C-alpha positions as YAML, in Angstrom:
chain: A
units: angstrom
residues:
- id: 1
  name: MET
  ca: [22.46, 44.25, -1.04]
- id: 2
  name: LYS
  ca: [24.93, 41.34, -1.25]
- id: 3
  name: ARG
  ca: [24.49, 40.69, 2.45]
- id: 4
  name: GLU
  ca: [20.72, 40.53, 2.13]
- id: 5
  name: GLY
  ca: [21.16, 38.15, -0.79]
- id: 6
  name: ALA
  ca: [23.34, 35.89, 1.35]
- id: 7
  name: ILE
  ca: [20.65, 35.81, 4.05]
- id: 8
  name: ALA
  ca: [18.00, 35.01, 1.43]
- id: 9
  name: VAL
  ca: [20.12, 32.14, 0.10]
- id: 10
  name: ALA
  ca: [20.63, 30.79, 3.62]
- id: 11
  name: LEU
  ca: [16.89, 30.87, 4.31]
- id: 12
  name: SER
  ca: [16.20, 29.10, 1.02]
- id: 13
  name: VAL
  ca: [18.75, 26.42, 1.91]
- id: 14
  name: ALA
  ca: [17.03, 25.97, 5.29]
- id: 15
  name: ILE
  ca: [13.71, 25.37, 3.52]
- id: 16
  name: LEU
  ca: [15.32, 22.82, 1.19]
- id: 17
  name: GLY
  ca: [17.06, 21.07, 4.10]
- id: 18
  name: SER
  ca: [13.80, 20.73, 6.02]
- id: 19
  name: ALA
  ca: [12.03, 19.46, 2.90]
- id: 20
  name: ALA
  ca: [14.82, 16.91, 2.36]
- id: 21
  name: PHE
  ca: [14.41, 15.64, 5.92]
- id: 22
  name: ILE
  ca: [10.64, 15.26, 5.55]
- id: 23
  name: ALA
  ca: [11.07, 13.48, 2.21]
- id: 24
  name: ALA
  ca: [13.68, 11.09, 3.65]
- id: 25
  name: TYR
  ca: [11.48, 10.34, 6.65]
- id: 26
  name: ALA
  ca: [8.36, 9.78, 4.56]
- id: 27
  name: THR
  ca: [10.09, 7.42, 2.10]
- id: 28
  name: GLY
  ca: [11.55, 5.01, 4.59]
- id: 29
  name: GLY
  ca: [13.45, 6.87, 7.27]
- id: 30
  name: ASN
  ca: [17.05, 6.76, 5.95]
- id: 31
  name: ARG
  ca: [18.86, 8.13, 8.98]
- id: 32
  name: LEU
  ca: [21.83, 9.46, 6.97]
- id: 33
  name: TYR
  ca: [19.66, 11.66, 4.78]
- id: 34
  name: GLU
  ca: [17.44, 12.63, 7.69]
- id: 35
  name: GLY
  ca: [20.47, 13.78, 9.67]
- id: 36
  name: LEU
  ca: [21.95, 15.66, 6.72]
- id: 37
  name: GLY
  ca: [18.64, 17.40, 6.06]
- id: 38
  name: VAL
  ca: [18.25, 18.58, 9.65]
- id: 39
  name: ALA
  ca: [21.91, 19.59, 9.91]
- id: 40
  name: VAL
  ca: [21.80, 21.66, 6.72]
- id: 41
  name: ALA
  ca: [18.54, 23.33, 7.74]
- id: 42
  name: ALA
  ca: [19.80, 24.15, 11.25]
- id: 43
  name: ALA
  ca: [23.16, 25.48, 9.99]
- id: 44
  name: ALA
  ca: [21.46, 27.64, 7.36]
- id: 45
  name: LEU
  ca: [19.07, 29.07, 9.97]
- id: 46
  name: CYS
  ca: [21.99, 29.87, 12.28]
- id: 47
  name: PHE
  ca: [23.82, 31.67, 9.46]
- id: 48
  name: ALA
  ca: [20.70, 33.62, 8.52]
- id: 49
  name: ALA
  ca: [20.04, 34.59, 12.15]
- id: 50
  name: THR
  ca: [23.64, 35.79, 12.59]
- id: 51
  name: GLY
  ca: [23.54, 37.76, 9.36]
- id: 52
  name: TRP
  ca: [20.21, 39.29, 10.28]
- id: 53
  name: ALA
  ca: [21.57, 40.40, 13.65]
- id: 54
  name: PHE
  ca: [24.71, 42.02, 12.22]
- id: 55
  name: TRP
  ca: [23.60, 43.21, 8.78]
- id: 56
  name: ILE
  ca: [19.87, 43.94, 8.93]
- id: 57
  name: ILE
  ca: [19.13, 45.20, 12.43]
- id: 58
  name: PRO
  ca: [20.52, 48.74, 12.78]
- id: 59
  name: HIS
  ca: [22.91, 49.35, 15.66]
- id: 60
  name: GLU
  ca: [23.28, 53.13, 15.44]
- id: 61
  name: GLN
  ca: [20.96, 55.80, 16.75]
- id: 62
  name: VAL
  ca: [19.44, 57.96, 14.02]
- id: 63
  name: VAL
  ca: [18.06, 61.43, 14.49]
- id: 64
  name: ASP
  ca: [15.45, 62.44, 11.94]
- id: 65
  name: ALA
  ca: [15.55, 66.23, 11.70]
- id: 66
  name: VAL
  ca: [12.35, 68.09, 10.95]
- id: 67
  name: ASP
  ca: [12.81, 70.29, 7.88]
- id: 68
  name: THR
  ca: [11.10, 73.62, 7.51]
- id: 69
  name: TYR
  ca: [9.08, 74.10, 4.31]
- id: 70
  name: PRO
  ca: [9.33, 75.51, 1.76]
- id: 71
  name: CYS
  ca: [12.80, 74.19, 1.01]
- id: 72
  name: ALA
  ca: [15.09, 74.50, -1.98]
- id: 73
  name: PRO
  ca: [14.38, 72.34, -5.06]
- id: 74
  name: GLY
  ca: [17.66, 70.51, -4.60]
- id: 75
  name: ASP
  ca: [16.73, 69.57, -1.07]
- id: 76
  name: ARG
  ca: [13.32, 68.32, -2.18]
- id: 77
  name: ALA
  ca: [14.91, 66.11, -4.84]
- id: 78
  name: LYS
  ca: [17.31, 64.69, -2.29]
- id: 79
  name: MET
  ca: [14.45, 63.94, 0.10]
- id: 80
  name: SER
  ca: [12.45, 62.24, -2.66]
- id: 81
  name: SER
  ca: [15.45, 60.06, -3.50]
- id: 82
  name: GLU
  ca: [15.84, 59.08, 0.15]
- id: 83
  name: VAL
  ca: [12.15, 58.18, 0.39]
- id: 84
  name: ALA
  ca: [12.40, 56.01, -2.75]
- id: 85
  name: GLU
  ca: [15.46, 54.23, -1.39]
- id: 86
  name: GLY
  ca: [13.62, 53.66, 1.88]
- id: 87
  name: MET
  ca: [10.70, 52.10, 0.00]
- id: 88
  name: ARG
  ca: [13.08, 49.73, -1.82]
- id: 89
  name: GLU
  ca: [14.59, 48.68, 1.51]
- id: 90
  name: ILE
  ca: [11.13, 48.03, 2.94]
- id: 91
  name: THR
  ca: [10.27, 45.86, -0.07]
- id: 92
  name: ARG
  ca: [13.47, 43.86, 0.33]
- id: 93
  name: SER
  ca: [12.78, 43.41, 4.04]
- id: 94
  name: ARG
  ca: [9.31, 42.07, 3.31]
- id: 95
  name: ALA
  ca: [10.75, 39.50, 0.94]
- id: 96
  name: LEU
  ca: [13.27, 38.44, 3.59]
- id: 97
  name: LEU
  ca: [10.51, 38.23, 6.17]
- id: 98
  name: ALA
  ca: [8.53, 35.96, 3.85]
- id: 99
  name: LEU
  ca: [11.57, 33.72, 3.39]
- id: 100
  name: LEU
  ca: [12.17, 33.74, 7.15]
- id: 101
  name: ALA
  ca: [8.58, 32.66, 7.81]
- id: 102
  name: GLY
  ca: [8.91, 29.88, 5.23]
- id: 103
  name: ALA
  ca: [12.21, 28.66, 6.70]
- id: 104
  name: LEU
  ca: [10.92, 28.62, 10.26]
- id: 105
  name: GLY
  ca: [7.66, 26.98, 9.23]
- id: 106
  name: SER
  ca: [9.36, 24.22, 7.23]
- id: 107
  name: PHE
  ca: [11.86, 23.58, 10.04]
- id: 108
  name: ALA
  ca: [8.99, 23.34, 12.55]
- id: 109
  name: CYS
  ca: [7.26, 20.81, 10.28]
- id: 110
  name: ALA
  ca: [10.49, 18.80, 10.12]
- id: 111
  name: LEU
  ca: [10.55, 18.67, 13.92]
- id: 112
  name: ILE
  ca: [6.86, 17.78, 14.24]
- id: 113
  name: VAL
  ca: [6.69, 15.05, 11.58]
- id: 114
  name: PRO
  ca: [8.69, 12.44, 13.58]
- id: 115
  name: VAL
  ca: [6.09, 12.60, 16.37]
- id: 116
  name: ARG
  ca: [4.17, 9.93, 14.46]
- id: 117
  name: SER
  ca: [6.98, 7.49, 15.29]
- id: 118
  name: LEU
  ca: [6.34, 7.75, 19.03]
- id: 119
  name: GLY
  ca: [3.71, 5.03, 18.87]
- id: 120
  name: LEU
  ca: [0.94, 3.43, 16.90]
- id: 121
  name: ALA
  ca: [-1.55, 5.48, 15.00]
- id: 122
  name: PRO
  ca: [-4.25, 6.78, 17.39]
- id: 123
  name: ASP
  ca: [-7.00, 4.76, 15.73]
- id: 124
  name: SER
  ca: [-5.05, 1.50, 16.12]
- id: 125
  name: LEU
  ca: [-3.79, 2.27, 19.60]
- id: 126
  name: LEU
  ca: [-6.93, 3.63, 21.23]
- id: 127
  name: PHE
  ca: [-9.82, 1.82, 19.61]
- id: 128
  name: HIS
  ca: [-8.77, -1.46, 17.95]
- id: 129
  name: THR
  ca: [-6.47, -4.42, 18.40]
- id: 130
  name: ARG
  ca: [-5.25, -7.01, 15.89]
- id: 131
  name: TRP
  ca: [-8.13, -9.35, 16.65]
- id: 132
  name: ARG
  ca: [-10.50, -9.76, 13.71]
- id: 133
  name: ARG
  ca: [-13.28, -12.15, 12.80]
- id: 134
  name: GLY
  ca: [-11.67, -15.45, 11.90]
- id: 135
  name: ALA
  ca: [-8.30, -14.65, 13.53]
- id: 136
  name: ARG
  ca: [-6.91, -17.90, 14.92]
- id: 137
  name: VAL
  ca: [-5.77, -18.10, 18.53]
- id: 138
  name: VAL
  ca: [-2.06, -18.91, 18.96]
- id: 139
  name: ARG
  ca: [0.54, -19.21, 21.73]
- id: 140
  name: ASP
  ca: [3.56, -16.91, 21.94]
- id: 141
  name: ASP
  ca: [5.51, -19.34, 19.74]
- id: 142
  name: GLY
  ca: [2.86, -19.10, 17.02]
- id: 143
  name: SER
  ca: [1.39, -22.58, 17.53]
- id: 144
  name: LEU
  ca: [-2.37, -22.93, 17.21]
- id: 145
  name: VAL
  ca: [-4.60, -23.45, 20.25]
- id: 146
  name: HIS
  ca: [-7.05, -26.36, 19.96]
- id: 147
  name: ALA
  ca: [-10.16, -27.13, 21.95]
- id: 148
  name: ASP
  ca: [-8.49, -29.89, 23.97]
- id: 149
  name: ASP
  ca: [-5.37, -27.92, 24.96]
- id: 150
  name: LEU
  ca: [-6.71, -26.72, 28.32]
- id: 151
  name: ASN
  ca: [-8.29, -28.52, 31.23]
- id: 152
  name: VAL
  ca: [-11.14, -26.98, 33.17]
- id: 153
  name: ASP
  ca: [-9.90, -24.03, 35.26]
- id: 154
  name: GLY
  ca: [-6.75, -23.89, 33.17]
- id: 155
  name: VAL
  ca: [-5.47, -20.58, 31.76]
- id: 156
  name: MET
  ca: [-3.19, -19.64, 28.89]
- id: 157
  name: THR
  ca: [-1.79, -16.41, 27.45]
- id: 158
  name: VAL
  ca: [-2.67, -16.21, 23.75]
- id: 159
  name: PHE
  ca: [-2.43, -13.87, 20.77]
- id: 160
  name: PRO
  ca: [-4.00, -13.38, 17.35]
- id: 161
  name: GLU
  ca: [-2.16, -15.29, 14.64]
- id: 162
  name: GLY
  ca: [0.57, -13.13, 13.10]
- id: 163
  name: ALA
  ca: [0.55, -10.56, 15.92]
- id: 164
  name: THR
  ca: [2.31, -12.16, 18.86]
- id: 165
  name: ALA
  ca: [4.37, -8.98, 19.36]
- id: 166
  name: ASP
  ca: [1.38, -6.66, 19.68]
- id: 167
  name: PRO
  ca: [0.98, -5.69, 23.38]
- id: 168
  name: GLN
  ca: [-2.57, -4.43, 22.86]
- id: 169
  name: SER
  ca: [-3.81, -7.81, 21.66]
- id: 170
  name: VAL
  ca: [-2.60, -10.06, 24.51]
- id: 171
  name: VAL
  ca: [-5.43, -12.21, 25.86]
- id: 172
  name: THR
  ca: [-5.92, -14.55, 28.82]
- id: 173
  name: LEU
  ca: [-7.73, -17.68, 27.73]
- id: 174
  name: VAL
  ca: [-9.69, -19.44, 30.49]
- id: 175
  name: ARG
  ca: [-11.55, -22.73, 30.44]
- id: 176
  name: VAL
  ca: [-14.55, -23.27, 32.71]
- id: 177
  name: PRO
  ca: [-17.08, -26.12, 32.73]
- id: 178
  name: GLU
  ca: [-18.86, -26.53, 29.39]
- id: 179
  name: SER
  ca: [-22.19, -26.44, 31.21]
- id: 180
  name: ILE
  ca: [-21.79, -22.71, 31.86]
- id: 181
  name: PRO
  ca: [-23.81, -20.83, 29.21]
- id: 182
  name: GLY
  ca: [-22.31, -18.18, 26.98]
- id: 183
  name: THR
  ca: [-18.98, -19.94, 26.50]
- id: 184
  name: ALA
  ca: [-17.30, -21.67, 23.56]
- id: 185
  name: SER
  ca: [-17.31, -25.22, 24.96]
- id: 186
  name: GLY
  ca: [-16.17, -23.70, 28.26]
- id: 187
  name: TYR
  ca: [-13.63, -21.30, 26.77]
- id: 188
  name: MET
  ca: [-13.66, -17.59, 27.59]
- id: 189
  name: ALA
  ca: [-11.11, -14.94, 26.65]
- id: 190
  name: TYR
  ca: [-10.35, -11.60, 28.28]
- id: 191
  name: SER
  ca: [-7.91, -8.77, 27.63]
- id: 192
  name: ARG
  ca: [-4.77, -9.18, 29.70]
- id: 193
  name: ILE
  ca: [-4.44, -5.38, 30.17]
- id: 194
  name: CYS
  ca: [-5.90, -4.13, 33.44]
- id: 195
  name: THR
  ca: [-8.46, -1.35, 33.11]
- id: 196
  name: HIS
  ca: [-6.97, 0.46, 36.09]
- id: 197
  name: ALA
  ca: [-3.33, 1.20, 35.22]
- id: 198
  name: GLY
  ca: [-2.53, -1.08, 32.31]
- id: 199
  name: CYS
  ca: [-0.67, -3.76, 34.26]
- id: 200
  name: PRO
  ca: [-0.93, -7.39, 33.07]
- id: 201
  name: VAL
  ca: [-3.80, -9.29, 34.65]
- id: 202
  name: ALA
  ca: [-1.54, -12.27, 35.26]
- id: 203
  name: LEU
  ca: [-3.20, -14.25, 38.08]
- id: 204
  name: TYR
  ca: [-6.19, -16.58, 38.10]
- id: 205
  name: ARG
  ca: [-8.08, -17.76, 41.18]
- id: 206
  name: ALA
  ca: [-9.60, -21.00, 40.04]
- id: 207
  name: GLN
  ca: [-11.87, -21.47, 43.07]
- id: 208
  name: GLU
  ca: [-13.43, -18.01, 42.72]
- id: 209
  name: ARG
  ca: [-12.96, -17.95, 38.93]
- id: 210
  name: GLU
  ca: [-11.47, -14.49, 39.09]
- id: 211
  name: LEU
  ca: [-8.68, -12.85, 37.10]
- id: 212
  name: VAL
  ca: [-6.46, -10.73, 39.34]
- id: 213
  name: CYS
  ca: [-4.06, -7.91, 38.57]
- id: 214
  name: PRO
  ca: [-1.04, -8.24, 40.91]
- id: 215
  name: CYS
  ca: [-0.12, -4.54, 40.68]
- id: 216
  name: HIS
  ca: [-3.06, -3.06, 42.61]
- id: 217
  name: GLN
  ca: [-5.15, -6.16, 43.35]
- id: 218
  name: SER
  ca: [-8.05, -5.46, 41.01]
- id: 219
  name: ALA
  ca: [-10.13, -8.63, 40.60]
- id: 220
  name: PHE
  ca: [-12.48, -9.44, 37.71]
- id: 221
  name: ASP
  ca: [-15.25, -12.03, 37.63]
- id: 222
  name: VAL
  ca: [-14.72, -14.41, 34.70]
- id: 223
  name: LEU
  ca: [-18.33, -15.65, 34.74]
- id: 224
  name: SER
  ca: [-19.80, -12.12, 34.75]
- id: 225
  name: ASN
  ca: [-18.15, -10.77, 31.60]
- id: 226
  name: GLY
  ca: [-15.12, -9.51, 33.48]
- id: 227
  name: ALA
  ca: [-17.03, -7.38, 35.98]
- id: 228
  name: VAL
  ca: [-14.95, -5.73, 38.71]
- id: 229
  name: VAL
  ca: [-15.12, -7.64, 41.98]
- id: 230
  name: SER
  ca: [-12.67, -5.60, 44.01]
- id: 231
  name: GLY
  ca: [-9.78, -3.16, 43.67]
- id: 232
  name: PRO
  ca: [-9.35, 0.26, 42.10]
- id: 233
  name: ALA
  ca: [-10.38, -0.69, 38.55]
- id: 234
  name: ASP
  ca: [-13.60, 1.09, 37.66]
- id: 235
  name: HIS
  ca: [-14.83, -0.90, 34.68]
- id: 236
  name: ALA
  ca: [-14.94, -4.49, 33.45]
- id: 237
  name: LEU
  ca: [-12.15, -6.32, 31.71]
- id: 238
  name: PRO
  ca: [-12.98, -6.40, 27.96]
- id: 239
  name: ARG
  ca: [-14.02, -9.83, 26.74]
- id: 240
  name: LEU
  ca: [-12.97, -11.23, 23.39]
- id: 241
  name: PRO
  ca: [-15.66, -13.17, 21.49]
- id: 242
  name: ILE
  ca: [-14.34, -16.57, 20.42]
- id: 243
  name: GLU
  ca: [-15.57, -19.81, 18.87]
- id: 244
  name: ILE
  ca: [-14.21, -23.27, 18.06]
- id: 245
  name: GLY
  ca: [-13.90, -23.95, 14.35]
- id: 246
  name: SER
  ca: [-14.71, -27.23, 12.60]
- id: 247
  name: ASP
  ca: [-11.00, -28.06, 12.76]
- id: 248
  name: GLY
  ca: [-10.98, -27.70, 16.54]
- id: 249
  name: VAL
  ca: [-8.92, -24.49, 16.46]
- id: 250
  name: LEU
  ca: [-10.05, -21.54, 18.55]
- id: 251
  name: ARG
  ca: [-10.88, -18.39, 16.56]
- id: 252
  name: ALA
  ca: [-12.06, -14.89, 17.33]
- id: 253
  name: THR
  ca: [-15.43, -13.82, 16.00]
- id: 254
  name: GLY
  ca: [-14.47, -10.15, 16.14]
- id: 255
  name: ASP
  ca: [-12.49, -7.56, 18.09]
- id: 256
  name: PHE
  ca: [-13.14, -6.52, 21.69]
- id: 257
  name: SER
  ca: [-16.43, -4.74, 22.14]
- id: 258
  name: GLU
  ca: [-14.64, -1.74, 23.69]
- id: 259
  name: PRO
  ca: [-11.08, -0.34, 23.89]
- id: 260
  name: VAL
  ca: [-8.69, -2.30, 26.09]
- id: 261
  name: GLY
  ca: [-6.78, -0.96, 29.07]
- id: 262
  name: PRO
  ca: [-7.13, 2.40, 30.81]
- id: 263
  name: GLY
  ca: [-7.44, 5.69, 28.96]
- id: 264
  name: PHE
  ca: [-9.60, 8.67, 28.10]
- id: 265
  name: TRP
  ca: [-12.65, 6.41, 27.66]
- id: 266
  name: GLU
  ca: [-12.68, 5.45, 31.32]
- id: 267
  name: ARG
  ca: [-16.03, 5.88, 33.03]
- id: 268
  name: GLY
  ca: [-15.85, 7.88, 36.22]
...
């Protein structure tokens, strides 16, 4: 009985250790408390598993003899007592099994919870960037981009203000002649992430007015909303809608019309 109690205590400690890890992670990720929580839970599970193997699982072979009835009253009383004791053991085992399930389940949750730290939330990563209506266009040093900062056929890598470290929001700003319709005084902006394999679309052919990915040579037509001209990319480079404010600063009028880069949304 004392041994089963020790196993029950160990399983309870494992549940508390897992809960402590989850609480520490959820409230700011204090690595000391996270480590202590996981260590306590793992040690308690190891102790419980060892105790279960040596104290709960029977190691001897038992032969259950078949008695011939009727038997003496004393024998019947003894058999009834053995059956009652067996029922008590079954009840205790069920309680231990419930604790075991709780300990394993809580420990599994503790291992799964940190998965959210592997990257951005799916909604932010797969469908949206940091560009919003009114977001001002800035360089990598945070300085604002004005309407007279680029010459015709000039290009610049830009970001939304306050998000220069966000890789999903990097944009190539291009200036073409103002006479071309559908531009903001000649300015056009496209995602810098190639729709083929996610490489940076880092080259610009001014004569052809094409953005080119140097990784696999996908080319995109700037004047045709980023349509694929050549290469393995199978859909257009997303275009960012922009405008020039009354102060001469370039601003976005919204986010990209579709997710940037390659992914599950690719058209075959």
